[in-house]
C-alpha positions in Angstrom: -56.2 51.8 119.7 -59.5 51.9 117.9 -59.7 53.7 114.5 -61.0 57.2 114.7 -64.3 56.4 113.1 -64.9 53.7 115.8 -64.0 56.1 118.6 -66.5 58.7 117.2 -69.3 56.2 116.7 -68.9 54.6 120.1 -68.9 57.9 122.0 -71.8 59.3 120.1 -73.7 56.1 120.6 -73.0 56.3 124.4 -74.2 59.9 124.5 -77.4 59.1 122.5 -78.3 56.5 125.2 -78.1 59.1 127.9 -81.3 61.2 128.4 -79.7 64.2 130.0 -76.3 65.9 130.3 -75.4 68.3 133.1 -73.4 71.5 133.2 -72.3 72.8 136.6 -71.3 76.5 136.7 -71.2 79.6 138.8 -74.3 81.8 139.3 -72.7 84.5 137.3 -72.0 82.3 134.3 -75.5 80.8 134.7 -77.0 84.3 134.4 -74.9 85.0 131.2 -76.2 81.8 129.6 -79.8 82.6 130.5 -79.5 86.2 129.4 -77.9 85.6 126.0 -79.2 82.0 125.3 -75.6 81.1 124.5 -73.4 78.1 125.5 -69.8 79.0 126.2 -66.9 77.0 124.7 -63.3 77.1 125.8 -60.0 76.5 124.1 -58.2 73.4 125.5 -55.1 75.6 125.7 -56.9 77.4 128.6 -58.0 74.4 130.6 -57.3 74.3 134.4 -55.5 71.0 134.1 -52.1 71.5 132.4 -52.0 67.8 131.3 -55.4 68.0 129.6 -55.2 67.9 125.8 -51.4 68.2 126.0 -49.9 65.6 123.6 -46.8 63.6 124.2 -44.3 62.4 121.6 -46.1 59.8 119.6 -45.0 56.2 118.9 -45.0 55.3 115.2 -45.4 51.9 113.6 -43.3 50.5 110.7 -46.3 50.9 108.5 -46.4 54.6 109.4 -42.8 55.0 108.5 -43.4 53.4 105.2 -46.3 55.8 104.5 -44.3 58.9 105.6 -41.3 57.9 103.5 -42.6 56.8 100.1 -41.7 53.5 98.7 -38.6 54.6 96.7 -37.2 56.7 99.5 -37.6 53.9 102.0 -35.8 51.3 99.8 -33.1 53.8 98.9 -32.3 54.5 102.6 -32.4 50.8 103.6 -30.5 49.4 100.6 -28.4 52.0 99.0 -27.4 54.1 102.0 -27.3 51.2 104.4 -29.5 52.8 107.0 -31.2 50.4 109.5 -34.8 50.9 110.5 -33.7 52.2 113.9 -31.5 54.8 112.2 -34.4 55.9 110.0 -36.5 56.3 113.1 -33.8 58.3 114.9 -32.8 60.5 112.0 -36.1 61.1 110.3 -39.2 59.8 112.0 -38.5 61.2 115.4 -38.2 64.7 114.0 -41.4 64.1 112.0 -43.1 63.0 115.2 -42.0 66.1 117.0 -43.3 68.1 114.1 -46.7 66.3 114.4 -47.0 67.2 118.0 -46.0 70.8 117.4 -48.6 71.0 114.6 -51.3 69.8 117.1 -50.2 72.4 119.7 -49.9 75.4 117.3 -52.3 74.8 114.4 -55.0 72.4 115.6 -55.7 73.0 119.2 -56.1 76.8 118.9 -59.1 76.1 116.6 -60.6 73.4 118.8 -63.4 74.5 121.1 -64.8 72.4 123.9 -67.6 72.6 126.4 -68.0 70.0 129.1 -70.9 68.1 130.7 -71.3 65.5 133.4 -73.5 62.4 133.3 -74.8 63.1 136.8 -76.7 66.0 138.5 -76.3 64.9 142.1 -72.5 65.0 142.3 -71.4 66.6 145.5 -67.8 67.2 144.2 -69.1 68.8 141.0 -71.4 71.1 143.0 -68.4 72.1 145.2 -65.8 72.6 142.5 -67.7 73.9 139.4 -70.8 75.4 141.0 -68.7 77.4 143.5 -69.4 75.6 146.8 -73.1 74.9 145.9 -73.7 78.6 145.3 -74.1 78.2 141.5 -76.4 76.2 139.3 -76.6 73.1 137.2 -78.2 73.0 133.8 -79.9 69.9 132.5 -79.6 69.5 128.8 -81.9 67.3 126.8 -79.4 65.1 124.9 -81.7 64.1 122.0 -82.8 67.8 121.4 -79.1 68.9 121.5 -78.0 66.3 119.0 -80.8 67.3 116.6 -80.0 71.0 117.0 -76.3 70.6 116.5 -76.8 68.7 113.3 -78.5 71.7 111.8 -76.1 74.2 113.3 -73.0 72.6 111.8 -74.5 73.2 108.3 -75.9 76.6 109.0 -72.9 78.1 110.6 -70.2 76.5 108.5 -68.8 74.5 111.4 -66.9 71.6 109.8 -67.5 68.9 112.5 -68.7 68.4 116.0 -68.0 65.4 118.2 -69.2 64.1 121.5 -66.3 62.5 123.3 -66.6 60.4 126.5 -63.7 61.2 128.7 -61.4 58.3 129.6 -59.3 58.3 132.8 -55.8 56.9 133.3 -53.1 57.0 136.0 -50.3 57.3 133.4 -49.8 59.5 130.3 -49.9 57.6 127.0 -47.8 57.8 123.9 -50.5 57.1 121.3 -49.5 55.3 118.1 -50.0 56.8 114.6 -51.1 53.8 112.4 -51.2 55.7 109.1 -50.4 59.2 107.8 -54.1 60.2 107.8 -54.9 58.7 111.2 -56.7 61.0 113.6 -57.1 58.5 116.5 -54.2 60.0 118.5 -55.8 63.5 118.3 -59.1 62.1 119.6 -57.4 60.3 122.4 -55.5 63.5 123.4 -58.8 65.3 123.5 -60.6 62.8 125.7 -57.9 61.4 128.1 -57.6 62.8 131.5 -55.9 62.0 134.8 -57.7 59.4 136.9 -58.0 62.1 139.6 -60.8 63.6 137.5 -62.8 60.4 137.2 -65.5 61.7 139.6 -66.6 64.1 136.8 -68.0 61.4 134.5 -67.3 63.9 131.8 -68.8 64.1 128.3 -67.2 66.7 125.9 -68.8 68.5 123.1 -66.0 69.3 120.7 -65.9 71.6 117.6 -62.7 70.8 115.7 -62.6 73.8 113.5 -64.3 76.8 115.0 -63.1 80.3 115.8 -66.0 81.3 117.9 -66.6 80.5 121.6 -70.3 81.0 122.0 -73.1 78.9 120.5 -76.7 80.2 120.4 -79.1 77.6 121.8 -82.9 77.2 121.6 -85.1 77.0 124.8 -86.0 73.4 124.3 -82.4 72.2 124.8 -82.4 73.0 128.6 -85.0 70.8 130.2 -84.3 71.7 133.8 -82.3 74.1 136.0 -81.1 73.3 139.5 -80.2 76.0 142.0 -77.4 75.2 144.4 -78.2 74.7 148.0 -76.0 77.7 149.0 -77.1 80.1 146.2 -77.6 83.7 147.3 -81.1 85.1 147.4 -80.1 87.8 144.9 -78.8 85.3 142.4 -81.7 82.9 142.9 -84.3 85.6 142.2 -82.3 86.8 139.1 -81.9 83.3 137.7 -85.5 82.3 138.3 -86.7 85.4 136.5 -84.4 85.0 133.5 -85.3 81.3 133.2 -89.0 81.9 133.3 -88.7 84.7 130.7 -86.2 83.1 128.2 -86.7 79.4 128.9 -90.4 79.2 129.9 -90.6 75.4 129.5 -87.6 74.7 131.7 -88.3 73.2 135.1 -86.7 75.0 138.0 -85.5 73.2 141.1 -83.8 74.1 144.3 -81.3 71.7 145.9 -81.2 71.2 149.7 -79.4 69.0 152.2 -80.9 65.7 153.3 -81.5 65.3 157.0 -80.7 61.5 156.9 -77.9 61.1 154.3 -75.0 62.9 152.7 -77.2 63.6 149.7 -78.8 66.5 148.0 -82.6 66.7 147.6 -84.3 68.6 144.8 -87.5 70.5 145.1 -89.4 72.1 142.3 -90.0 75.9 142.5 
């Protein structure tokens, strides 16, 4: 497993190379975003996938055991008391590992806030699942503008750290290894690993690690375009277009429709 600094750097570098990120949502939630100019974040404890951000018992290296038990304790248990390494693991480290997982679940995750994006706007399944059967909307976020804005917000609003994490997908749950007592790599992998069944999402997560709020004010220049679902109601369409023109005047507005030749969506500017 990569060190945490490498995970953070690689994922941020990946996001920085993407021009736009996309958020699919219902028409009702889209109206709230446009009315209040606020981006909603959720606790991972409330995700619709019960496996998501749910840590397993971690595996621990000998080096980690040595760091948890200081030098004198480690030698005392091995030499004086005659404990084997496996007994130290069973009697001490296993309990410590359970404590670590419990700490993540009760003290860390409640203060983590996440909002999710996709790398693609023309994703039929995303329109169906997250935009309520094509009756919702998809917001296009300018990635560069968002990174610049977030850098200022973390200082102004006393948010300790934000991260962009690129989701990874796997068919099996993993026991991540703690390499050292201050290693945060397992936490990052818990936050970004999902079942392979969600691979179609091509998900990018914006994560605040220590934040009690769930709404972040956003400036108009962050949303570059707005896409209306092919099945959006006339009432919602009129409301959303009016709000977008008023509060996000530079944002392009498009309506999705069904292609006559292919199983594809076609966008047309309003």
